MMTF fields as JSON, N, C-alpha, C and O atoms, coordinates in Angstrom:
{
  "mmtfVersion": "1.0.0",
  "mmtfProducer": "UNKNOWN",
  "numBonds": 347,
  "numAtoms": 348,
  "numGroups": 87,
  "numChains": 1,
  "numModels": 1,
  "chainsPerModel": [1],
  "groupsPerChain": [87],
  "chainIdList": ["A"],
  "bondAtomList": [4, 2, 8, 6, 12, 10, 16, 14, 20, 18, 24, 22, 28, 26, 32, 30, 36, 34, 40, 38, 44, 42, 48, 46, 52, 50, 56, 54, 60, 58, 64, 62, 68, 66, 72, 70, 76, 74, 80, 78, 84, 82, 88, 86, 92, 90, 96, 94, 100, 98, 104, 102, 108, 106, 112, 110, 116, 114, 120, 118, 124, 122, 128, 126, 132, 130, 136, 134, 140, 138, 144, 142, 148, 146, 152, 150, 156, 154, 160, 158, 164, 162, 168, 166, 172, 170, 176, 174, 180, 178, 184, 182, 188, 186, 192, 190, 196, 194, 200, 198, 204, 202, 208, 206, 212, 210, 216, 214, 220, 218, 224, 222, 228, 226, 232, 230, 236, 234, 240, 238, 244, 242, 248, 246, 252, 250, 256, 254, 260, 258, 264, 262, 268, 266, 272, 270, 276, 274, 280, 278, 284, 282, 288, 286, 292, 290, 296, 294, 300, 298, 304, 302, 308, 306, 312, 310, 316, 314, 320, 318, 324, 322, 328, 326, 332, 330, 336, 334, 340, 338, 344, 342],
  "bondOrderList": [1, 1, 1, 1, 1, 1, 1, 1, 1, 1, 1, 1, 1, 1, 1, 1, 1, 1, 1, 1, 1, 1, 1, 1, 1, 1, 1, 1, 1, 1, 1, 1, 1, 1, 1, 1, 1, 1, 1, 1, 1, 1, 1, 1, 1, 1, 1, 1, 1, 1, 1, 1, 1, 1, 1, 1, 1, 1, 1, 1, 1, 1, 1, 1, 1, 1, 1, 1, 1, 1, 1, 1, 1, 1, 1, 1, 1, 1, 1, 1, 1, 1, 1, 1, 1, 1],
  "groupList": [{"groupName": "MET", "atomNameList": ["N", "CA", "C", "O"], "elementList": ["N", "C", "C", "O"], "formalChargeList": [0, 0, 0, 0], "bondAtomList": [1, 0, 2, 1, 3, 2], "bondOrderList": [1, 1, 2], "singleLetterCode": "M", "chemCompType": "L-PEPTIDE LINKING"}, {"groupName": "TYR", "atomNameList": ["N", "CA", "C", "O"], "elementList": ["N", "C", "C", "O"], "formalChargeList": [0, 0, 0, 0], "bondAtomList": [1, 0, 2, 1, 3, 2], "bondOrderList": [1, 1, 2], "singleLetterCode": "Y", "chemCompType": "L-PEPTIDE LINKING"}, {"groupName": "CYS", "atomNameList": ["N", "CA", "C", "O"], "elementList": ["N", "C", "C", "O"], "formalChargeList": [0, 0, 0, 0], "bondAtomList": [1, 0, 2, 1, 3, 2], "bondOrderList": [1, 1, 2], "singleLetterCode": "C", "chemCompType": "L-PEPTIDE LINKING"}, {"groupName": "LEU", "atomNameList": ["N", "CA", "C", "O"], "elementList": ["N", "C", "C", "O"], "formalChargeList": [0, 0, 0, 0], "bondAtomList": [1, 0, 2, 1, 3, 2], "bondOrderList": [1, 1, 2], "singleLetterCode": "L", "chemCompType": "L-PEPTIDE LINKING"}, {"groupName": "GLN", "atomNameList": ["N", "CA", "C", "O"], "elementList": ["N", "C", "C", "O"], "formalChargeList": [0, 0, 0, 0], "bondAtomList": [1, 0, 2, 1, 3, 2], "bondOrderList": [1, 1, 2], "singleLetterCode": "Q", "chemCompType": "L-PEPTIDE LINKING"}, {"groupName": "TRP", "atomNameList": ["N", "CA", "C", "O"], "elementList": ["N", "C", "C", "O"], "formalChargeList": [0, 0, 0, 0], "bondAtomList": [1, 0, 2, 1, 3, 2], "bondOrderList": [1, 1, 2], "singleLetterCode": "W", "chemCompType": "L-PEPTIDE LINKING"}, {"groupName": "PRO", "atomNameList": ["N", "CA", "C", "O"], "elementList": ["N", "C", "C", "O"], "formalChargeList": [0, 0, 0, 0], "bondAtomList": [1, 0, 2, 1, 3, 2], "bondOrderList": [1, 1, 2], "singleLetterCode": "P", "chemCompType": "L-PEPTIDE LINKING"}, {"groupName": "VAL", "atomNameList": ["N", "CA", "C", "O"], "elementList": ["N", "C", "C", "O"], "formalChargeList": [0, 0, 0, 0], "bondAtomList": [1, 0, 2, 1, 3, 2], "bondOrderList": [1, 1, 2], "singleLetterCode": "V", "chemCompType": "L-PEPTIDE LINKING"}, {"groupName": "ILE", "atomNameList": ["N", "CA", "C", "O"], "elementList": ["N", "C", "C", "O"], "formalChargeList": [0, 0, 0, 0], "bondAtomList": [1, 0, 2, 1, 3, 2], "bondOrderList": [1, 1, 2], "singleLetterCode": "I", "chemCompType": "L-PEPTIDE LINKING"}, {"groupName": "LYS", "atomNameList": ["N", "CA", "C", "O"], "elementList": ["N", "C", "C", "O"], "formalChargeList": [0, 0, 0, 0], "bondAtomList": [1, 0, 2, 1, 3, 2], "bondOrderList": [1, 1, 2], "singleLetterCode": "K", "chemCompType": "L-PEPTIDE LINKING"}, {"groupName": "ASN", "atomNameList": ["N", "CA", "C", "O"], "elementList": ["N", "C", "C", "O"], "formalChargeList": [0, 0, 0, 0], "bondAtomList": [1, 0, 2, 1, 3, 2], "bondOrderList": [1, 1, 2], "singleLetterCode": "N", "chemCompType": "L-PEPTIDE LINKING"}, {"groupName": "ALA", "atomNameList": ["N", "CA", "C", "O"], "elementList": ["N", "C", "C", "O"], "formalChargeList": [0, 0, 0, 0], "bondAtomList": [1, 0, 2, 1, 3, 2], "bondOrderList": [1, 1, 2], "singleLetterCode": "A", "chemCompType": "L-PEPTIDE LINKING"}, {"groupName": "PHE", "atomNameList": ["N", "CA", "C", "O"], "elementList": ["N", "C", "C", "O"], "formalChargeList": [0, 0, 0, 0], "bondAtomList": [1, 0, 2, 1, 3, 2], "bondOrderList": [1, 1, 2], "singleLetterCode": "F", "chemCompType": "L-PEPTIDE LINKING"}, {"groupName": "HIS", "atomNameList": ["N", "CA", "C", "O"], "elementList": ["N", "C", "C", "O"], "formalChargeList": [0, 0, 0, 0], "bondAtomList": [1, 0, 2, 1, 3, 2], "bondOrderList": [1, 1, 2], "singleLetterCode": "H", "chemCompType": "L-PEPTIDE LINKING"}, {"groupName": "SER", "atomNameList": ["N", "CA", "C", "O"], "elementList": ["N", "C", "C", "O"], "formalChargeList": [0, 0, 0, 0], "bondAtomList": [1, 0, 2, 1, 3, 2], "bondOrderList": [1, 1, 2], "singleLetterCode": "S", "chemCompType": "L-PEPTIDE LINKING"}, {"groupName": "GLY", "atomNameList": ["N", "CA", "C", "O"], "elementList": ["N", "C", "C", "O"], "formalChargeList": [0, 0, 0, 0], "bondAtomList": [1, 0, 2, 1, 3, 2], "bondOrderList": [1, 1, 2], "singleLetterCode": "G", "chemCompType": "PEPTIDE LINKING"}, {"groupName": "GLU", "atomNameList": ["N", "CA", "C", "O"], "elementList": ["N", "C", "C", "O"], "formalChargeList": [0, 0, 0, 0], "bondAtomList": [1, 0, 2, 1, 3, 2], "bondOrderList": [1, 1, 2], "singleLetterCode": "E", "chemCompType": "L-PEPTIDE LINKING"}, {"groupName": "ARG", "atomNameList": ["N", "CA", "C", "O"], "elementList": ["N", "C", "C", "O"], "formalChargeList": [0, 0, 0, 0], "bondAtomList": [1, 0, 2, 1, 3, 2], "bondOrderList": [1, 1, 2], "singleLetterCode": "R", "chemCompType": "L-PEPTIDE LINKING"}, {"groupName": "THR", "atomNameList": ["N", "CA", "C", "O"], "elementList": ["N", "C", "C", "O"], "formalChargeList": [0, 0, 0, 0], "bondAtomList": [1, 0, 2, 1, 3, 2], "bondOrderList": [1, 1, 2], "singleLetterCode": "T", "chemCompType": "L-PEPTIDE LINKING"}, {"groupName": "ASP", "atomNameList": ["N", "CA", "C", "O"], "elementList": ["N", "C", "C", "O"], "formalChargeList": [0, 0, 0, 0], "bondAtomList": [1, 0, 2, 1, 3, 2], "bondOrderList": [1, 1, 2], "singleLetterCode": "D", "chemCompType": "L-PEPTIDE LINKING"}],
  "groupTypeList": [0, 1, 2, 3, 4, 5, 3, 3, 6, 7, 3, 3, 8, 6, 9, 6, 3, 10, 6, 11, 3, 5, 12, 10, 13, 14, 7, 12, 0, 15, 12, 1, 3, 3, 14, 12, 3, 3, 16, 17, 9, 6, 2, 18, 8, 2, 11, 3, 7, 12, 3, 11, 11, 3, 12, 3, 8, 2, 1, 14, 2, 5, 15, 10, 2, 12, 3, 1, 13, 2, 4, 19, 11, 7, 0, 6, 13, 11, 15, 13, 13, 6, 11, 8, 15, 11, 18],
  "groupIdList": [1, 2, 3, 4, 5, 6, 7, 8, 9, 10, 11, 12, 13, 14, 15, 16, 17, 18, 19, 20, 21, 22, 23, 24, 25, 26, 27, 28, 29, 30, 31, 32, 33, 34, 35, 36, 37, 38, 39, 40, 41, 42, 43, 44, 45, 46, 47, 48, 49, 50, 51, 52, 53, 54, 55, 56, 57, 58, 59, 60, 61, 62, 63, 64, 65, 66, 67, 68, 69, 70, 71, 72, 73, 74, 75, 76, 77, 78, 79, 80, 81, 82, 83, 84, 85, 86, 87],
  "secStructList": [7, 6, 6, 2, 2, 2, 2, 4, 4, 4, 4, 4, 1, 7, 7, 7, 1, 1, 4, 4, 4, 2, 2, 2, 2, 2, 2, 2, 2, 2, 2, 2, 2, 2, 2, 2, 2, 2, 2, 2, 7, 7, 7, 2, 2, 2, 2, 2, 2, 2, 2, 2, 2, 2, 2, 2, 2, 2, 2, 2, 6, 7, 1, 7, 7, 1, 1, 7, 7, 7, 6, 6, 7, 7, 7, 7, 7, 7, 1, 7, 7, 6, 6, 1, 7, 7, 7],
  "xCoordList": [82.293, 82.595, 81.856, 81.829, 81.269, 80.558, 81.51, 81.12, 82.74, 83.679, 84.174, 84.727, 83.993, 84.418, 83.571, 84.027, 82.355, 81.533, 82.116, 81.761, 82.995, 83.648, 85.017, 85.556, 85.589, 86.933, 86.931, 87.751, 86.05, 86.078, 85.79, 86.394, 84.899, 84.725, 85.979, 86.096, 86.918, 88.176, 88.942, 89.642, 88.813, 89.516, 88.907, 89.544, 87.677, 87.0, 87.194, 86.773, 87.815, 88.058, 89.102, 90.207, 88.772, 89.726, 90.925, 90.844, 92.024, 93.235, 93.075, 92.536, 93.53, 93.414, 94.196, 95.225, 93.7, 94.377, 95.65, 96.601, 95.674, 96.831, 97.933, 97.719, 99.11, 100.186, 100.663, 101.223, 100.459, 100.885, 100.056, 100.496, 98.874, 98.001, 98.121, 97.465, 98.937, 99.055, 99.614, 99.153, 100.596, 101.18, 100.15, 100.011, 99.423, 98.398, 97.314, 96.819, 96.949, 95.926, 96.405, 95.653, 97.64, 98.142, 98.304, 98.067, 98.702, 98.802, 97.417, 97.244, 96.432, 95.069, 94.526, 93.941, 94.72, 94.209, 94.941, 94.327, 96.22, 96.971, 96.492, 96.317, 96.276, 95.759, 94.34, 93.978, 93.527, 92.167, 92.194, 91.48, 93.011, 93.08, 93.65, 93.168, 94.665, 95.246, 94.229, 94.087, 93.52, 92.519, 91.362, 90.813, 90.988, 89.927, 90.356, 89.592, 91.576, 92.051, 92.184, 91.926, 92.581, 92.714, 91.364, 91.185, 90.416, 89.122, 88.182, 87.605, 88.014, 87.03, 87.559, 86.78, 88.873, 89.506, 88.809, 88.147, 88.963, 88.293, 88.865, 89.991, 88.071, 88.527, 89.705, 89.948, 90.409, 91.606, 91.283, 92.026, 90.189, 89.836, 89.521, 89.954, 88.778, 88.456, 89.72, 89.869, 90.623, 91.863, 92.703, 93.292, 92.76, 93.527, 92.899, 93.614, 91.569, 90.888, 91.149, 91.419, 91.069, 91.314, 92.763, 93.014, 93.706, 95.112, 95.416, 96.234, 94.768, 94.959, 94.408, 95.039, 93.227, 92.652, 93.53, 93.745, 94.037, 94.918, 96.206, 96.685, 96.767, 97.986, 97.744, 98.568, 96.615, 96.34, 96.122, 96.556, 95.456, 95.24, 96.575, 96.842, 97.398, 98.688, 99.653, 100.452, 99.595, 100.499, 100.138, 101.019, 98.855, 98.434, 98.623, 98.539, 98.877, 99.102, 97.921, 98.111, 96.734, 95.557, 95.434, 94.582, 96.246, 96.202, 95.393, 95.264, 94.836, 94.033, 94.717, 94.089, 95.958, 96.685, 97.09, 97.728, 96.718, 97.02, 98.364, 98.78, 99.046, 100.332, 101.463, 102.349, 101.444, 102.474, 101.899, 100.84, 102.608, 102.177, 102.987, 104.215, 102.306, 102.98, 103.417, 102.675, 104.601, 105.113, 104.374, 104.293, 103.835, 103.141, 101.66, 100.972, 101.154, 99.723, 99.355, 100.085, 98.238, 97.771, 96.816, 95.768, 97.191, 96.335, 95.705, 96.367, 94.45, 93.816, 94.468, 94.903, 94.528, 95.114, 94.08, 92.964, 94.459, 93.542, 93.816, 93.165, 94.761, 95.149, 94.285, 93.121, 94.862, 94.162, 93.827, 94.669, 92.617, 92.182, 92.266, 91.654, 93.002, 93.204, 91.934, 91.874, 90.921, 89.689, 88.829, 87.951, 89.083, 88.301, 89.071, 90.173, 88.509, 89.198, 88.913, 87.838, 89.898, 89.729, 89.046, 89.323, 88.174, 87.479, 88.04, 87.587],
  "yCoordList": [-163.04, -163.839, -163.331, -164.001, -162.16, -161.576, -161.293, -161.414, -160.922, -160.547, -161.742, -161.555, -162.958, -164.142, -164.356, -165.01, -163.831, -164.016, -163.274, -163.579, -162.317, -161.609, -162.19, -161.95, -162.947, -163.485, -164.908, -165.221, -165.759, -167.163, -167.379, -168.279, -166.609, -166.815, -166.533, -167.013, -165.762, -165.499, -166.801, -166.942, -167.743, -169.017, -169.899, -170.848, -169.593, -170.412, -169.909, -170.573, -168.762, -168.232, -169.108, -169.259, -169.687, -170.621, -169.905, -168.752, -170.622, -170.115, -170.289, -171.304, -169.321, -169.464, -170.667, -171.042, -171.265, -172.417, -172.017, -172.796, -170.82, -170.347, -169.932, -169.024, -170.579, -170.226, -168.787, -168.244, -168.154, -166.77, -165.812, -164.694, -166.228, -165.359, -165.581, -164.88, -166.533, -166.819, -165.632, -165.34, -164.944, -163.792, -162.68, -162.096, -162.381, -161.339, -161.694, -160.825, -162.955, -163.405, -163.25, -162.787, -163.632, -163.524, -162.064, -161.733, -161.19, -159.759, -159.188, -158.439, -159.532, -159.048, -159.524, -158.742, -160.812, -161.347, -160.724, -160.452, -160.504, -159.857, -158.438, -158.035, -157.669, -156.307, -156.301, -155.427, -157.289, -157.374, -157.633, -156.973, -158.586, -158.892, -157.727, -157.435, -157.069, -155.927, -154.8, -154.216, -154.494, -153.424, -153.817, -152.967, -155.095, -155.533, -155.382, -154.888, -155.808, -155.712, -154.268, -153.965, -153.376, -151.971, -151.273, -150.414, -151.631, -150.946, -151.501, -150.728, -152.805, -153.424, -153.685, -153.758, -153.827, -154.111, -155.254, -155.039, -156.483, -157.624, -157.893, -157.507, -158.555, -158.863, -159.839, -160.476, -159.937, -160.768, -162.237, -162.939, -162.705, -164.114, -164.432, -165.466, -163.565, -163.795, -163.794, -164.628, -162.866, -162.811, -164.069, -164.598, -164.547, -165.758, -166.995, -167.863, -167.087, -168.222, -168.211, -169.257, -167.039, -166.939, -167.292, -168.038, -166.771, -167.076, -168.553, -169.129, -169.169, -170.608, -171.407, -172.361, -171.02, -171.713, -171.52, -172.463, -170.315, -170.038, -170.846, -171.385, -170.934, -171.717, -173.191, -173.843, -173.719, -175.137, -175.45, -176.495, -174.555, -174.766, -174.702, -175.532, -173.728, -173.599, -174.705, -175.152, -175.149, -176.202, -177.552, -178.374, -177.785, -179.075, -179.16, -180.25, -178.032, -177.983, -178.563, -179.4, -178.133, -178.573, -177.879, -178.26, -176.885, -176.201, -174.931, -174.291, -174.532, -173.318, -172.232, -171.218, -172.408, -171.392, -170.282, -170.545, -169.051, -167.962, -167.307, -166.405, -167.736, -167.127, -167.662, -166.904, -168.926, -169.543, -170.805, -171.284, -171.338, -172.565, -173.725, -173.724, -174.699, -175.903, -176.749, -176.904, -177.286, -178.114, -179.44, -180.021, -179.925, -181.209, -181.084, -182.098, -179.859, -179.668, -180.141, -179.9, -180.801, -181.318, -180.309, -180.005, -179.8, -178.854, -179.577, -180.405, -179.293, -179.958, -179.538, -178.397, -180.477, -180.185, -179.502, -179.995, -178.363, -177.623, -177.889, -177.304, -178.756, -179.024, -180.063, -180.249, -180.733, -181.732, -182.969, -183.493, -183.411, -184.63, -185.784, -185.701, -186.864, -187.941, -188.704, -189.326, -188.682, -189.421, -188.726, -189.344, -187.449, -186.692, -186.734, -186.194, -187.354, -187.482, -186.292, -185.694, -185.966, -184.876, -185.399, -186.505, -184.597, -185.02, -184.308, -184.53],
  "zCoordList": [116.475, 115.309, 114.067, 113.035, 114.176, 113.045, 111.878, 110.717, 112.18, 111.123, 110.316, 109.233, 110.81, 110.049, 108.809, 107.87, 108.77, 107.572, 106.376, 105.237, 106.603, 105.505, 105.195, 104.114, 106.118, 105.904, 105.343, 104.479, 105.803, 105.384, 103.901, 103.317, 103.244, 101.796, 100.974, 99.847, 101.522, 100.81, 100.583, 99.581, 101.502, 101.365, 100.28, 99.825, 99.862, 98.859, 97.434, 96.486, 97.266, 95.92, 95.247, 95.769, 94.097, 93.47, 92.86, 92.436, 92.832, 92.188, 90.683, 90.243, 89.875, 88.426, 87.903, 88.466, 86.826, 86.232, 85.496, 85.432, 84.947, 84.202, 85.184, 85.987, 85.139, 86.076, 85.944, 86.896, 84.795, 84.619, 85.47, 85.739, 85.895, 86.675, 88.179, 88.951, 88.614, 90.048, 90.812, 91.916, 90.25, 90.94, 91.079, 92.154, 89.997, 90.056, 91.064, 91.783, 91.116, 92.054, 93.498, 94.355, 93.766, 95.136, 95.559, 96.721, 94.638, 94.965, 95.25, 96.212, 94.427, 94.646, 95.991, 96.74, 96.297, 97.554, 98.746, 99.778, 98.612, 99.691, 99.943, 101.093, 98.865, 99.024, 99.574, 100.362, 99.152, 99.681, 101.182, 101.936, 101.624, 103.048, 103.853, 104.947, 103.323, 104.012, 104.151, 105.226, 103.065, 103.14, 104.054, 104.755, 104.055, 104.953, 106.408, 107.237, 106.714, 108.093, 108.551, 109.716, 107.659, 108.032, 108.149, 109.012, 107.293, 107.304, 108.368, 109.131, 108.437, 109.336, 110.74, 111.69, 110.879, 112.17, 112.902, 113.917, 112.375, 113.019, 114.41, 114.724, 115.221, 116.582, 116.517, 115.493, 117.607, 117.658, 117.437, 116.751, 118.008, 117.856, 116.397, 115.889, 115.715, 114.301, 113.445, 112.551, 113.716, 112.951, 113.179, 112.237, 114.42, 114.703, 114.077, 113.576, 114.099, 113.466, 111.96, 111.369, 111.342, 109.903, 109.569, 108.623, 110.327, 110.062, 110.281, 109.563, 111.26, 111.469, 110.294, 109.84, 109.799, 108.638, 107.406, 106.645, 107.205, 106.072, 106.181, 105.184, 107.381, 107.582, 107.29, 106.647, 107.759, 107.528, 106.048, 105.565, 105.333, 103.896, 103.147, 102.278, 103.482, 102.796, 103.198, 102.375, 104.436, 104.904, 104.291, 104.04, 104.051, 103.506, 101.994, 101.429, 101.326, 99.869, 99.091, 98.209, 99.405, 98.662, 97.321, 96.519, 97.052, 95.774, 95.786, 94.742, 96.922, 96.975, 97.795, 98.1, 98.154, 98.902, 97.931, 96.911, 98.251, 97.33, 97.633, 96.906, 98.683, 99.008, 98.137, 97.744, 97.839, 97.002, 96.384, 96.79, 95.397, 94.735, 95.272, 95.197, 95.804, 96.298, 95.112, 94.143, 95.192, 94.101, 93.999, 92.917, 95.114, 95.114, 94.789, 94.671, 94.642, 94.411, 93.009, 92.048, 92.908, 91.624, 91.025, 91.594, 89.877, 89.166, 87.986, 87.36, 87.664, 86.533, 85.219, 85.061, 84.282, 82.982, 82.106, 81.947, 81.54, 80.695, 79.21, 78.345, 78.921, 77.543, 76.871, 77.226, 75.904, 75.117, 75.944, 76.673, 75.821, 76.516, 75.524, 74.459, 75.827, 74.847, 74.506, 73.445, 75.358, 75.074, 74.027, 73.425, 73.814, 72.813, 71.5, 71.404, 70.525, 69.232, 68.332, 68.379, 67.518, 66.569, 65.298, 64.834, 64.768, 63.532, 62.346, 61.223]
}
């Protein structure tokens, strides 16, 4: 399970708030995972644990899945906040 210390932090990298960057983020994460799997060759159990965690995160639509954007996921609003008044 030594190889999981390099795979599990990938799930904690936040998705960008700007929707225009979601595609670039998913391509980068996909290339990172592919290069990691080809270079480090993690054991089968570590790969299955990571894929199960990735599936559960993407299936639950918590908003941190880098493969696609869930339509039901709640993203924070980066625009104008009505409680802050303009002077």
